[in-house]
Backbone as JSON Lines, residues from 0, in Angstrom:
{"i":0,"aa":"M","n":[82.88,80.15,100.43],"ca":[84.09,80.44,101.21],"c":[84.75,79.13,101.64]}
{"i":1,"aa":"V","n":[86.07,79.26,101.97],"ca":[86.84,78.06,102.3],"c":[87.26,78.1,103.77]}
{"i":2,"aa":"H","n":[86.4,78.69,104.61],"ca":[86.64,78.67,106.05],"c":[87.94,79.37,106.44]}
{"i":3,"aa":"G","n":[88.24,80.48,105.79],"ca":[89.33,81.31,106.27],"c":[90.71,80.98,105.76]}
{"i":4,"aa":"R","n":[90.84,80.19,104.73],"ca":[92.17,79.94,104.16],"c":[92.51,81.04,103.16]}
{"i":5,"aa":"V","n":[93.71,81.61,103.28],"ca":[94.16,82.64,102.34],"c":[95.56,82.28,101.87]}
{"i":6,"aa":"L","n":[95.94,82.86,100.72],"ca":[97.21,82.53,100.1],"c":[97.97,83.8,99.73]}
{"i":7,"aa":"G","n":[99.24,83.85,100.11],"ca":[100.13,84.93,99.7],"c":[101.17,84.37,98.74]}
{"i":8,"aa":"I","n":[101.47,85.11,97.68],"ca":[102.35,84.61,96.62],"c":[103.42,85.64,96.29]}
{"i":9,"aa":"D","n":[104.62,85.13,96.04],"ca":[105.69,85.97,95.53],"c":[106.4,85.21,94.41]}
{"i":10,"aa":"G","n":[106.86,85.93,93.42],"ca":[107.66,85.3,92.38],"c":[109.05,84.97,92.9]}
{"i":11,"aa":"C","n":[109.59,83.85,92.48],"ca":[110.95,83.46,92.85],"c":[111.67,82.98,91.6]}
{"i":12,"aa":"R","n":[112.94,82.69,91.73],"ca":[113.76,82.36,90.57],"c":[113.19,81.18,89.78]}
{"i":13,"aa":"A","n":[112.68,80.17,90.47],"ca":[112.21,78.96,89.79],"c":[110.72,78.99,89.46]}
{"i":14,"aa":"G","n":[110.01,80.03,89.88],"ca":[108.58,80.08,89.61],"c":[107.86,80.97,90.61]}
{"i":15,"aa":"W","n":[107.02,80.35,91.43],"ca":[106.21,81.07,92.4],"c":[106.24,80.33,93.74]}
{"i":16,"aa":"V","n":[106.36,81.1,94.82],"ca":[106.31,80.52,96.16],"c":[105.09,81.08,96.87]}
{"i":17,"aa":"G","n":[104.39,80.2,97.6],"ca":[103.18,80.62,98.29],"c":[103.21,80.26,99.77]}
{"i":18,"aa":"I","n":[102.52,81.06,100.55],"ca":[102.31,80.8,101.98],"c":[100.81,80.81,102.23]}
{"i":19,"aa":"V","n":[100.31,79.72,102.79],"ca":[98.88,79.59,103.1],"c":[98.68,79.78,104.6]}
{"i":20,"aa":"L","n":[97.75,80.66,104.94],"ca":[97.33,80.84,106.33],"c":[95.94,80.26,106.49]}
{"i":21,"aa":"G","n":[95.76,79.47,107.53],"ca":[94.45,78.89,107.8],"c":[93.73,79.61,108.92]}
{"i":22,"aa":"P","n":[92.52,79.2,109.24],"ca":[91.73,79.88,110.27],"c":[92.2,79.63,111.69]}
{"i":23,"aa":"D","n":[92.97,78.57,111.9],"ca":[93.43,78.22,113.25],"c":[94.77,78.9,113.53]}
{"i":24,"aa":"P","n":[94.8,79.89,114.42],"ca":[96.05,80.61,114.69],"c":[97.14,79.74,115.31]}
{"i":25,"aa":"D","n":[96.75,78.59,115.84],"ca":[97.74,77.7,116.46],"c":[98.42,76.78,115.45]}
{"i":26,"aa":"R","n":[97.93,76.77,114.24],"ca":[98.55,75.94,113.21],"c":[99.49,76.8,112.37]}
{"i":27,"aa":"P","n":[100.69,76.32,112.11],"ca":[101.67,77.15,111.39],"c":[101.29,77.34,109.93]}
{"i":28,"aa":"P","n":[101.82,78.37,109.31],"ca":[101.6,78.55,107.87],"c":[102.12,77.35,107.09]}
{"i":29,"aa":"V","n":[101.58,77.18,105.9],"ca":[101.97,76.08,105.02],"c":[102.57,76.66,103.75]}
{"i":30,"aa":"G","n":[103.67,76.1,103.3],"ca":[104.29,76.56,102.08],"c":[103.85,75.75,100.88]}
{"i":31,"aa":"C","n":[103.88,76.38,99.71],"ca":[103.61,75.67,98.47],"c":[104.43,76.31,97.35]}
{"i":32,"aa":"F","n":[104.6,75.57,96.27],"ca":[105.45,76.04,95.17],"c":[104.84,75.59,93.86]}
{"i":33,"aa":"G","n":[105.07,76.41,92.82],"ca":[104.66,76.03,91.47],"c":[105.55,76.71,90.45]}
{"i":34,"aa":"A","n":[105.88,76.01,89.41],"ca":[106.66,76.62,88.34],"c":[105.83,77.65,87.59]}
{"i":35,"aa":"T","n":[104.5,77.47,87.6],"ca":[103.56,78.42,87.0],"c":[102.5,78.77,88.03]}
{"i":36,"aa":"M","n":[101.73,79.82,87.75],"ca":[100.66,80.19,88.67],"c":[99.62,79.08,88.76]}
{"i":37,"aa":"A","n":[99.32,78.43,87.64],"ca":[98.34,77.36,87.66],"c":[98.81,76.22,88.57]}
{"i":38,"aa":"E","n":[100.1,75.89,88.5],"ca":[100.64,74.83,89.36],"c":[100.6,75.25,90.82]}
{"i":39,"aa":"L","n":[100.91,76.51,91.1],"ca":[100.89,76.97,92.49],"c":[99.46,76.94,93.03]}
{"i":40,"aa":"A","n":[98.49,77.38,92.24],"ca":[97.11,77.37,92.69],"c":[96.64,75.95,92.99]}
{"i":41,"aa":"A","n":[97.06,75.01,92.16],"ca":[96.7,73.62,92.4],"c":[97.35,73.09,93.68]}
{"i":42,"aa":"A","n":[98.59,73.51,93.92],"ca":[99.32,73.04,95.11],"c":[98.75,73.62,96.39]}
{"i":43,"aa":"S","n":[98.24,74.83,96.31],"ca":[97.74,75.49,97.52],"c":[96.38,74.98,97.94]}
{"i":44,"aa":"G","n":[95.58,74.51,96.98],"ca":[94.22,74.13,97.29],"c":[93.32,75.35,97.34]}
{"i":45,"aa":"P","n":[92.01,75.15,97.58],"ca":[91.05,76.26,97.59],"c":[91.36,77.27,98.7]}
{"i":46,"aa":"V","n":[91.21,78.54,98.36],"ca":[91.41,79.61,99.34],"c":[90.34,80.68,99.11]}
{"i":47,"aa":"D","n":[90.19,81.56,100.1],"ca":[89.2,82.62,100.02],"c":[89.71,83.85,99.29]}
{"i":48,"aa":"V","n":[90.97,84.2,99.53],"ca":[91.57,85.4,98.94],"c":[93.02,85.08,98.61]}
{"i":49,"aa":"V","n":[93.5,85.64,97.51],"ca":[94.9,85.53,97.12],"c":[95.51,86.94,97.11]}
{"i":50,"aa":"G","n":[96.67,87.08,97.73],"ca":[97.46,88.3,97.61],"c":[98.73,87.96,96.86]}
{"i":51,"aa":"V","n":[99.05,88.7,95.81],"ca":[100.21,88.36,94.99],"c":[101.09,89.58,94.76]}
{"i":52,"aa":"D","n":[102.37,89.39,94.95],"ca":[103.34,90.46,94.74],"c":[103.78,90.46,93.27]}
{"i":53,"aa":"M","n":[102.91,91.01,92.44],"ca":[103.19,91.12,91.01],"c":[102.12,92.02,90.4]}
{"i":54,"aa":"P","n":[102.48,92.9,89.48],"ca":[101.46,93.72,88.82],"c":[100.42,92.85,88.13]}
{"i":55,"aa":"L","n":[99.16,93.16,88.38],"ca":[98.08,92.36,87.81],"c":[97.25,93.16,86.8]}
{"i":56,"aa":"H","n":[96.79,94.32,87.2],"ca":[95.93,95.13,86.33],"c":[96.76,96.29,85.78]}
{"i":57,"aa":"L","n":[97.22,96.14,84.56],"ca":[98.1,97.13,83.94],"c":[97.29,98.27,83.35]}
{"i":58,"aa":"A","n":[97.95,99.41,83.17],"ca":[97.32,100.56,82.53],"c":[97.61,100.54,81.04]}
{"i":59,"aa":"P","n":[96.67,101.0,80.2],"ca":[96.95,101.07,78.77],"c":[97.94,102.17,78.43]}
{"i":60,"aa":"E","n":[98.01,103.2,79.29],"ca":[98.94,104.3,79.11],"c":[99.1,105.02,80.44]}
{"i":61,"aa":"G","n":[100.1,105.9,80.51],"ca":[100.29,106.67,81.72],"c":[100.86,105.83,82.86]}
{"i":62,"aa":"T","n":[100.84,106.42,84.07],"ca":[101.37,105.8,85.27],"c":[100.22,105.4,86.17]}
{"i":63,"aa":"R","n":[100.27,104.2,86.7],"ca":[99.19,103.74,87.59],"c":[99.17,104.56,88.87]}
{"i":64,"aa":"R","n":[97.98,105.01,89.27],"ca":[97.85,105.79,90.51],"c":[98.25,104.97,91.73]}
{"i":65,"aa":"C","n":[98.05,103.66,91.67],"ca":[98.4,102.83,92.82],"c":[99.9,102.83,93.06]}
{"i":66,"aa":"D","n":[100.7,102.85,91.99],"ca":[102.15,102.91,92.16],"c":[102.56,104.24,92.78]}
{"i":67,"aa":"V","n":[101.95,105.32,92.32],"ca":[102.27,106.64,92.86],"c":[101.93,106.71,94.34]}
{"i":68,"aa":"A","n":[100.74,106.22,94.71],"ca":[100.29,106.29,96.1],"c":[101.16,105.43,97.01]}
{"i":69,"aa":"A","n":[101.48,104.22,96.56],"ca":[102.28,103.32,97.4],"c":[103.7,103.84,97.56]}
{"i":70,"aa":"R","n":[104.28,104.39,96.5],"ca":[105.63,104.95,96.59],"c":[105.65,106.15,97.54]}
{"i":71,"aa":"A","n":[104.62,106.97,97.48],"ca":[104.56,108.12,98.4],"c":[104.47,107.65,99.84]}
{"i":72,"aa":"H","n":[103.7,106.59,100.08],"ca":[103.58,106.04,101.43],"c":[104.92,105.51,101.94]}
{"i":73,"aa":"L","n":[105.69,104.88,101.06],"ca":[106.95,104.27,101.47],"c":[108.05,105.29,101.73]}
{"i":74,"aa":"G","n":[107.92,106.49,101.22],"ca":[108.89,107.52,101.52],"c":[110.31,107.13,101.15]}
{"i":75,"aa":"A","n":[111.19,107.06,102.14],"ca":[112.6,106.75,101.9],"c":[112.79,105.36,101.31]}
{"i":76,"aa":"K","n":[111.79,104.52,101.38],"ca":[111.87,103.17,100.86],"c":[111.19,103.06,99.5]}
{"i":77,"aa":"R","n":[110.87,104.18,98.88],"ca":[110.08,104.17,97.64],"c":[110.77,103.45,96.5]}
{"i":78,"aa":"S","n":[112.11,103.41,96.51],"ca":[112.81,102.76,95.41],"c":[112.56,101.26,95.36]}
{"i":79,"aa":"S","n":[112.03,100.68,96.44],"ca":[111.74,99.24,96.44],"c":[110.51,98.91,95.6]}
{"i":80,"aa":"L","n":[109.76,99.93,95.21],"ca":[108.57,99.74,94.38],"c":[108.79,100.5,93.08]}
{"i":81,"aa":"F","n":[109.15,99.77,92.03],"ca":[109.37,100.45,90.76],"c":[108.06,100.48,89.97]}
{"i":82,"aa":"P","n":[107.77,101.63,89.36],"ca":[106.5,101.78,88.65],"c":[106.33,100.74,87.54]}
{"i":83,"aa":"T","n":[105.09,100.34,87.36],"ca":[104.75,99.37,86.31],"c":[104.49,100.1,85.0]}
{"i":84,"aa":"P","n":[105.19,99.74,83.93],"ca":[104.95,100.42,82.65],"c":[103.6,100.05,82.06]}
{"i":85,"aa":"P","n":[103.11,100.82,81.09],"ca":[101.85,100.48,80.44],"c":[101.9,99.09,79.81]}
{"i":86,"aa":"A","n":[100.74,98.49,79.67],"ca":[100.64,97.12,79.16],"c":[101.36,96.91,77.83]}
{"i":87,"aa":"P","n":[101.25,97.83,76.86],"ca":[101.93,97.59,75.58],"c":[103.44,97.44,75.71]}
{"i":88,"aa":"A","n":[104.03,98.01,76.75],"ca":[105.48,97.88,76.92],"c":[105.86,96.44,77.22]}
{"i":89,"aa":"Y","n":[104.99,95.71,77.93],"ca":[105.29,94.31,78.24],"c":[105.11,93.41,77.02]}
{"i":90,"aa":"A","n":[104.46,93.94,75.99],"ca":[104.31,93.16,74.75],"c":[105.47,93.41,73.79]}
{"i":91,"aa":"A","n":[106.38,94.3,74.15],"ca":[107.51,94.62,73.28],"c":[108.47,93.45,73.21]}
{"i":92,"aa":"A","n":[109.22,93.39,72.12],"ca":[110.13,92.25,71.88],"c":[111.47,92.41,72.56]}
{"i":93,"aa":"S","n":[111.8,93.6,73.02],"ca":[113.09,93.83,73.65],"c":[112.96,94.94,74.68]}
{"i":94,"aa":"Y","n":[113.97,95.03,75.55],"ca":[113.96,96.09,76.56],"c":[114.0,97.46,75.91]}
{"i":95,"aa":"A","n":[114.82,97.61,74.87],"ca":[114.91,98.9,74.18],"c":[113.55,99.3,73.6]}
{"i":96,"aa":"E","n":[112.87,98.34,73.0],"ca":[111.55,98.63,72.44],"c":[110.55,98.96,73.54]}
{"i":97,"aa":"A","n":[110.63,98.24,74.66],"ca":[109.73,98.51,75.78],"c":[109.94,99.92,76.31]}
{"i":98,"aa":"C","n":[111.2,100.36,76.37],"ca":[111.49,101.72,76.83],"c":[110.87,102.75,75.89]}
{"i":99,"aa":"A","n":[110.99,102.51,74.58],"ca":[110.44,103.44,73.6],"c":[108.92,103.51,73.72]}
{"i":100,"aa":"V","n":[108.29,102.35,73.87],"ca":[106.83,102.3,74.0],"c":[106.39,103.02,75.27]}
{"i":101,"aa":"S","n":[107.07,102.75,76.38],"ca":[106.69,103.36,77.65],"c":[106.9,104.87,77.62]}
{"i":102,"aa":"R","n":[107.98,105.32,77.01],"ca":[108.2,106.77,76.92],"c":[107.08,107.43,76.12]}
{"i":103,"aa":"A","n":[106.63,106.77,75.07],"ca":[105.56,107.33,74.25],"c":[104.22,107.36,74.98]}
{"i":104,"aa":"L","n":[103.97,106.35,75.82],"ca":[102.67,106.23,76.47],"c":[102.62,106.78,77.88]}
{"i":105,"aa":"A","n":[103.79,106.85,78.55],"ca":[103.8,107.28,79.94],"c":[104.8,108.4,80.23]}
{"i":106,"aa":"G","n":[105.73,108.62,79.31],"ca":[106.71,109.67,79.52],"c":[107.94,109.25,80.28]}
{"i":107,"aa":"W","n":[108.1,107.97,80.53],"ca":[109.27,107.46,81.24],"c":[109.53,106.02,80.8]}
{"i":108,"aa":"A","n":[110.75,105.55,81.03],"ca":[111.13,104.19,80.66],"c":[111.18,103.31,81.91]}
{"i":109,"aa":"P","n":[110.77,102.06,81.8],"ca":[110.81,101.16,82.95],"c":[112.24,100.75,83.29]}
{"i":110,"aa":"S","n":[112.45,100.36,84.53],"ca":[113.74,99.81,84.92],"c":[113.89,98.43,84.31]}
{"i":111,"aa":"R","n":[115.12,97.96,84.26],"ca":[115.34,96.6,83.76],"c":[114.66,95.58,84.67]}
{"i":112,"aa":"Q","n":[114.59,95.88,85.97],"ca":[113.91,94.96,86.89],"c":[112.44,94.84,86.54]}
{"i":113,"aa":"A","n":[111.81,95.98,86.24],"ca":[110.39,95.95,85.88],"c":[110.19,95.19,84.57]}
{"i":114,"aa":"W","n":[111.07,95.41,83.61],"ca":[110.96,94.73,82.32],"c":[111.16,93.23,82.49]}
{"i":115,"aa":"A","n":[112.06,92.84,83.39],"ca":[112.35,91.41,83.59],"c":[111.15,90.65,84.14]}
{"i":116,"aa":"L","n":[110.17,91.37,84.68],"ca":[108.98,90.71,85.22],"c":[108.0,90.27,84.14]}
{"i":117,"aa":"A","n":[108.27,90.63,82.89],"ca":[107.31,90.38,81.81],"c":[106.77,88.95,81.78]}
{"i":118,"aa":"P","n":[107.63,87.91,81.85],"ca":[107.07,86.55,81.8],"c":[106.13,86.24,82.96]}
{"i":119,"aa":"K","n":[106.48,86.71,84.16],"ca":[105.62,86.44,85.3],"c":[104.35,87.28,85.26]}
{"i":120,"aa":"V","n":[104.44,88.51,84.78],"ca":[103.24,89.32,84.6],"c":[102.27,88.61,83.65]}
{"i":121,"aa":"A","n":[102.81,88.06,82.56],"ca":[101.97,87.35,81.59],"c":[101.38,86.07,82.2]}
{"i":122,"aa":"D","n":[102.18,85.34,82.97],"ca":[101.7,84.1,83.59],"c":[100.57,84.39,84.56]}
{"i":123,"aa":"L","n":[100.75,85.42,85.39],"ca":[99.72,85.81,86.34],"c":[98.46,86.26,85.62]}
{"i":124,"aa":"R","n":[98.62,87.09,84.59],"ca":[97.47,87.6,83.84],"c":[96.69,86.45,83.2]}
{"i":125,"aa":"D","n":[97.4,85.51,82.59],"ca":[96.73,84.4,81.91],"c":[95.97,83.52,82.9]}
{"i":126,"aa":"W","n":[96.59,83.26,84.06],"ca":[95.92,82.46,85.08],"c":[94.68,83.16,85.59]}
{"i":127,"aa":"W","n":[94.8,84.46,85.87],"ca":[93.67,85.22,86.39],"c":[92.55,85.28,85.36]}
{"i":128,"aa":"A","n":[92.91,85.53,84.09],"ca":[91.91,85.65,83.04],"c":[91.18,84.33,82.77]}
{"i":129,"aa":"A","n":[91.84,83.22,83.1],"ca":[91.22,81.91,82.89],"c":[90.1,81.64,83.89]}
{"i":130,"aa":"G","n":[90.02,82.48,84.93],"ca":[88.92,82.33,85.87],"c":[89.36,81.95,87.26]}
{"i":131,"aa":"A","n":[90.02,82.86,87.95],"ca":[90.39,82.61,89.35],"c":[89.12,82.42,90.17]}
{"i":132,"aa":"L","n":[89.16,81.51,91.13],"ca":[87.96,81.14,91.87],"c":[87.75,81.97,93.13]}
{"i":133,"aa":"C","n":[88.56,83.0,93.33],"ca":[88.43,83.86,94.5],"c":[89.03,85.22,94.16]}
{"i":134,"aa":"P","n":[88.81,86.24,95.0],"ca":[89.44,87.54,94.74],"c":[90.96,87.42,94.74]}
{"i":135,"aa":"V","n":[91.6,88.1,93.78],"ca":[93.06,88.13,93.67],"c":[93.49,89.59,93.75]}
{"i":136,"aa":"L","n":[94.27,89.92,94.78],"ca":[94.67,91.3,95.03],"c":[96.16,91.48,94.81]}
{"i":137,"aa":"E","n":[96.52,92.58,94.17],"ca":[97.93,92.92,94.03],"c":[98.43,93.52,95.34]}
{"i":138,"aa":"V","n":[99.57,93.06,95.79],"ca":[100.16,93.6,97.01],"c":[101.6,93.99,96.71]}
{"i":139,"aa":"H","n":[102.18,94.76,97.61],"ca":[103.62,94.99,97.6],"c":[104.1,94.76,99.02]}
{"i":140,"aa":"P","n":[104.97,93.74,99.23],"ca":[105.35,93.37,100.59],"c":[105.9,94.51,101.43]}
{"i":141,"aa":"E","n":[106.66,95.43,100.82],"ca":[107.23,96.52,101.63],"c":[106.13,97.42,102.18]}
{"i":142,"aa":"V","n":[105.05,97.57,101.42],"ca":[103.91,98.34,101.94],"c":[103.26,97.58,103.09]}
{"i":143,"aa":"S","n":[103.08,96.28,102.92],"ca":[102.49,95.47,103.99],"c":[103.37,95.49,105.24]}
{"i":144,"aa":"F","n":[104.67,95.31,105.05],"ca":[105.57,95.34,106.21],"c":[105.55,96.69,106.9]}
{"i":145,"aa":"S","n":[105.38,97.76,106.13],"ca":[105.37,99.09,106.74],"c":[104.18,99.26,107.68]}
{"i":146,"aa":"L","n":[103.04,98.66,107.33],"ca":[101.88,98.74,108.21],"c":[102.05,97.84,109.42]}
{"i":147,"aa":"M","n":[102.67,96.69,109.23],"ca":[102.94,95.81,110.39],"c":[103.88,96.47,111.39]}
{"i":148,"aa":"A","n":[104.94,97.1,110.86],"ca":[106.02,97.62,111.71],"c":[105.79,99.06,112.16]}
{"i":149,"aa":"G","n":[104.75,99.7,111.66],"ca":[104.51,101.09,112.03],"c":[105.31,102.09,111.2]}
{"i":150,"aa":"G","n":[105.95,101.61,110.16],"ca":[106.72,102.46,109.26],"c":[107.56,101.59,108.36]}
{"i":151,"aa":"P","n":[108.07,102.14,107.25],"ca":[108.87,101.33,106.34],"c":[110.09,100.72,107.03]}
{"i":152,"aa":"I","n":[110.4,99.48,106.7],"ca":[111.6,98.83,107.21],"c":[112.74,99.2,106.26]}
{"i":153,"aa":"L","n":[113.68,99.99,106.75],"ca":[114.69,100.57,105.87],"c":[115.8,99.58,105.5]}
{"i":154,"aa":"A","n":[116.08,98.63,106.38],"ca":[117.13,97.65,106.07],"c":[116.7,96.81,104.88]}
{"i":155,"aa":"R","n":[117.61,96.59,103.94],"ca":[117.29,95.81,102.74],"c":[116.89,94.39,103.13]}
{"i":156,"aa":"K","n":[115.94,93.84,102.4],"ca":[115.4,92.53,102.76],"c":[116.41,91.41,102.56]}
{"i":157,"aa":"T","n":[117.44,91.65,101.76],"ca":[118.46,90.62,101.53],"c":[119.56,90.64,102.59]}
{"i":158,"aa":"T","n":[119.52,91.59,103.51],"ca":[120.5,91.63,104.59],"c":[119.98,90.89,105.82]}
{"i":159,"aa":"W","n":[120.88,90.53,106.71],"ca":[120.47,89.86,107.94],"c":[119.55,90.75,108.77]}
{"i":160,"aa":"A","n":[119.91,92.04,108.89],"ca":[119.08,92.97,109.66],"c":[117.7,93.09,109.04]}
{"i":161,"aa":"G","n":[117.65,93.16,107.73],"ca":[116.36,93.28,107.05],"c":[115.53,92.02,107.2]}
{"i":162,"aa":"H","n":[116.19,90.87,107.11],"ca":[115.49,89.59,107.27],"c":[114.88,89.49,108.66]}
{"i":163,"aa":"R","n":[115.67,89.81,109.68],"ca":[115.17,89.67,111.05],"c":[114.06,90.66,111.36]}
{"i":164,"aa":"A","n":[114.16,91.88,110.82],"ca":[113.12,92.88,111.05],"c":[111.8,92.43,110.44]}
{"i":165,"aa":"R","n":[111.85,91.86,109.25],"ca":[110.63,91.4,108.6],"c":[110.07,90.16,109.28]}
{"i":166,"aa":"W","n":[110.97,89.28,109.69],"ca":[110.55,88.09,110.44],"c":[109.82,88.51,111.72]}
{"i":167,"aa":"A","n":[110.4,89.48,112.43],"ca":[109.8,89.94,113.69],"c":[108.45,90.59,113.45]}
{"i":168,"aa":"A","n":[108.32,91.35,112.37],"ca":[107.04,92.0,112.07],"c":[105.96,90.94,111.81]}
{"i":169,"aa":"L","n":[106.3,89.9,111.07],"ca":[105.34,88.82,110.83],"c":[105.0,88.08,112.12]}
{"i":170,"aa":"A","n":[106.03,87.78,112.92],"ca":[105.79,87.05,114.17],"c":[104.87,87.82,115.1]}
{"i":171,"aa":"A","n":[105.02,89.15,115.13],"ca":[104.15,89.96,115.97],"c":[102.69,89.88,115.52]}
{"i":172,"aa":"E","n":[102.48,89.51,114.26],"ca":[101.13,89.33,113.73],"c":[100.69,87.87,113.81]}
{"i":173,"aa":"G","n":[101.48,87.04,114.49],"ca":[101.12,85.64,114.66],"c":[101.48,84.75,113.49]}
{"i":174,"aa":"I","n":[102.33,85.26,112.59],"ca":[102.73,84.48,111.41],"c":[104.19,84.06,111.59]}
{"i":175,"aa":"V","n":[104.39,82.84,112.03],"ca":[105.74,82.3,112.23],"c":[105.94,81.21,111.19]}
{"i":176,"aa":"V","n":[106.73,81.52,110.19],"ca":[106.95,80.57,109.1],"c":[107.81,79.41,109.6]}
{"i":177,"aa":"P","n":[107.36,78.17,109.44],"ca":[108.12,77.03,109.96],"c":[109.4,76.79,109.16]}
{"i":178,"aa":"D","n":[110.31,76.03,109.77],"ca":[111.58,75.72,109.1],"c":[111.35,74.85,107.87]}
{"i":179,"aa":"D","n":[110.43,73.9,107.95],"ca":[110.19,72.96,106.86],"c":[108.99,73.43,106.04]}
{"i":180,"aa":"L","n":[109.26,73.9,104.82],"ca":[108.2,74.33,103.92],"c":[108.07,73.43,102.71]}
{"i":181,"aa":"G","n":[108.75,72.27,102.75],"ca":[108.71,71.39,101.59],"c":[109.38,72.05,100.4]}
{"i":182,"aa":"P","n":[108.87,71.86,99.19],"ca":[109.49,72.45,98.01],"c":[109.57,73.97,98.06]}
{"i":183,"aa":"A","n":[108.65,74.61,98.79],"ca":[108.68,76.07,98.9],"c":[109.93,76.55,99.63]}
{"i":184,"aa":"G","n":[110.52,75.68,100.44],"ca":[111.7,76.05,101.19],"c":[112.94,76.26,100.33]}
{"i":185,"aa":"L","n":[112.86,75.89,99.05],"ca":[113.99,76.1,98.14],"c":[114.0,77.53,97.58]}
{"i":186,"aa":"A","n":[112.94,78.28,97.81],"ca":[112.9,79.68,97.38],"c":[113.8,80.5,98.29]}
{"i":187,"aa":"G","n":[114.17,81.68,97.83],"ca":[114.98,82.58,98.65],"c":[114.25,82.97,99.92]}
{"i":188,"aa":"A","n":[115.02,83.21,100.99],"ca":[114.4,83.58,102.26],"c":[113.58,84.85,102.13]}
{"i":189,"aa":"D","n":[114.07,85.82,101.34],"ca":[113.32,87.06,101.18],"c":[112.02,86.81,100.41]}
{"i":190,"aa":"D","n":[112.05,85.89,99.44],"ca":[110.83,85.58,98.71],"c":[109.79,84.92,99.62]}
{"i":191,"aa":"V","n":[110.24,84.05,100.5],"ca":[109.31,83.39,101.43],"c":[108.66,84.42,102.36]}
{"i":192,"aa":"L","n":[109.47,85.33,102.91],"ca":[108.91,86.35,103.8],"c":[107.98,87.29,103.04]}
{"i":193,"aa":"D","n":[108.31,87.6,101.79],"ca":[107.42,88.44,100.99],"c":[106.09,87.73,100.75]}
{"i":194,"aa":"A","n":[106.13,86.42,100.5],"ca":[104.89,85.67,100.32],"c":[104.07,85.66,101.6]}
{"i":195,"aa":"A","n":[104.75,85.57,102.74],"ca":[104.05,85.6,104.03],"c":[103.4,86.97,104.25]}
{"i":196,"aa":"A","n":[104.09,88.04,103.84],"ca":[103.5,89.38,103.95],"c":[102.28,89.51,103.05]}
{"i":197,"aa":"A","n":[102.35,88.91,101.86],"ca":[101.2,88.92,100.96],"c":[100.03,88.14,101.57]}
{"i":198,"aa":"A","n":[100.35,87.04,102.28],"ca":[99.3,86.28,102.96],"c":[98.67,87.09,104.08]}
{"i":199,"aa":"W","n":[99.49,87.87,104.8],"ca":[98.97,88.76,105.84],"c":[97.95,89.73,105.25]}
{"i":200,"aa":"T","n":[98.29,90.29,104.1],"ca":[97.36,91.21,103.43],"c":[96.1,90.48,102.99]}
{"i":201,"aa":"A","n":[96.26,89.28,102.44],"ca":[95.08,88.5,102.02],"c":[94.17,88.21,103.21]}
{"i":202,"aa":"R","n":[94.76,87.92,104.35],"ca":[93.97,87.67,105.56],"c":[93.2,88.92,105.97]}
{"i":203,"aa":"R","n":[93.84,90.07,105.87],"ca":[93.16,91.33,106.18],"c":[92.02,91.6,105.19]}
{"i":204,"aa":"A","n":[92.27,91.28,103.92],"ca":[91.23,91.47,102.91],"c":[90.03,90.58,103.21]}
{"i":205,"aa":"A","n":[90.29,89.35,103.61],"ca":[89.2,88.43,103.93],"c":[88.38,88.93,105.12]}
{"i":206,"aa":"A","n":[89.07,89.65,106.04],"ca":[88.39,90.19,107.22],"c":[87.77,91.56,106.96]}
{"i":207,"aa":"G","n":[88.03,92.12,105.77],"ca":[87.48,93.43,105.44],"c":[88.24,94.59,106.04]}
{"i":208,"aa":"T","n":[89.52,94.35,106.43],"ca":[90.3,95.42,107.08],"c":[91.5,95.86,106.25]}
{"i":209,"aa":"A","n":[91.65,95.34,105.04],"ca":[92.8,95.72,104.21],"c":[92.66,97.16,103.74]}
{"i":210,"aa":"R","n":[93.8,97.77,103.5],"ca":[93.84,99.17,103.04],"c":[94.31,99.21,101.59]}
{"i":211,"aa":"S","n":[93.67,100.06,100.8],"ca":[94.06,100.17,99.4],"c":[94.91,101.42,99.17]}
{"i":212,"aa":"F","n":[95.8,101.31,98.22],"ca":[96.59,102.45,97.76],"c":[96.3,102.59,96.26]}
{"i":213,"aa":"P","n":[95.67,103.71,95.83],"ca":[95.19,104.82,96.65],"c":[93.9,104.44,97.39]}
{"i":214,"aa":"T","n":[93.55,105.25,98.36],"ca":[92.32,104.97,99.11],"c":[91.09,105.29,98.27]}
{"i":215,"aa":"D","n":[91.22,106.27,97.37],"ca":[90.11,106.62,96.48],"c":[90.34,105.94,95.13]}
{"i":216,"aa":"L","n":[89.77,104.77,94.98],"ca":[89.97,103.99,93.77],"c":[89.4,104.72,92.55]}
{"i":217,"aa":"D","n":[90.09,104.58,91.44],"ca":[89.7,105.22,90.19],"c":[88.45,104.5,89.64]}
{"i":218,"aa":"P","n":[87.33,105.2,89.49],"ca":[86.13,104.53,88.97],"c":[86.35,103.9,87.6]}
{"i":219,"aa":"A","n":[87.26,104.5,86.81],"ca":[87.52,103.95,85.48],"c":[88.4,102.7,85.54]}
{"i":220,"aa":"H","n":[89.17,102.57,86.61],"ca":[90.07,101.4,86.77],"c":[90.03,100.94,88.23]}
{"i":221,"aa":"P","n":[88.88,100.46,88.71],"ca":[88.74,100.15,90.15],"c":[89.61,98.99,90.62]}
{"i":222,"aa":"L","n":[90.08,98.15,89.7],"ca":[90.9,97.02,90.11],"c":[92.38,97.39,90.24]}
{"i":223,"aa":"Q","n":[92.75,98.57,89.76],"ca":[94.14,99.0,89.86],"c":[94.4,99.55,91.26]}
{"i":224,"aa":"A","n":[94.84,98.68,92.15],"ca":[95.11,99.06,93.53],"c":[96.17,98.14,94.09]}
{"i":225,"aa":"I","n":[96.96,98.68,94.99],"ca":[97.9,97.88,95.77],"c":[97.32,97.8,97.18]}
{"i":226,"aa":"W","n":[97.21,96.59,97.7],"ca":[96.54,96.36,98.97],"c":[97.53,96.01,100.08]}
{"i":227,"aa":"A","n":[97.18,96.39,101.27],"ca":[98.04,96.06,102.43],"c":[97.16,95.95,103.67]}
């Protein structure tokens, strides 16, 4: 163990942005950035748990139960979590081909937003498969924020109201992101807050208090879970 250091990660336009929480509640979070997951992991240093806002364990076919459970939990905010298509769809050469593959294997086509994640899904998968040195959990920030705030935050995260609501939810949990994050500060404000929410979940996982969606993990696919 690394004495309570955890890392939350979100994808951003230029790569990946991370927020590190340490064991001392009086020390502010630390930001880090990497163009690739390997670079971000090197920049963050050793940690006990990683929470990442990106699909990690894909299904060979069908719809992941974790997506269904998390969307049901989010209710009116369910559209913020788009289902992850089966793995073969991400190997397709075009969006049209991915839609055809997903329809054949799952009965539905992915959104363009889900398809656009393909390079980052591959980067995360390759980094994890190379041998991550700690548990790596898939998170969805809106699910994490919903547990912090006592319900889904309906204001969009790109709006001022949405930004302040998410900032307040983190602050109530003792996570006050500093103004100066170094290179990580060049990421979008919503990406930084999402990374902080992922770090909150990683901290809960390290303490053994994180919640999985679904709560009854599939014995055939026990790693397919969204954590909060």
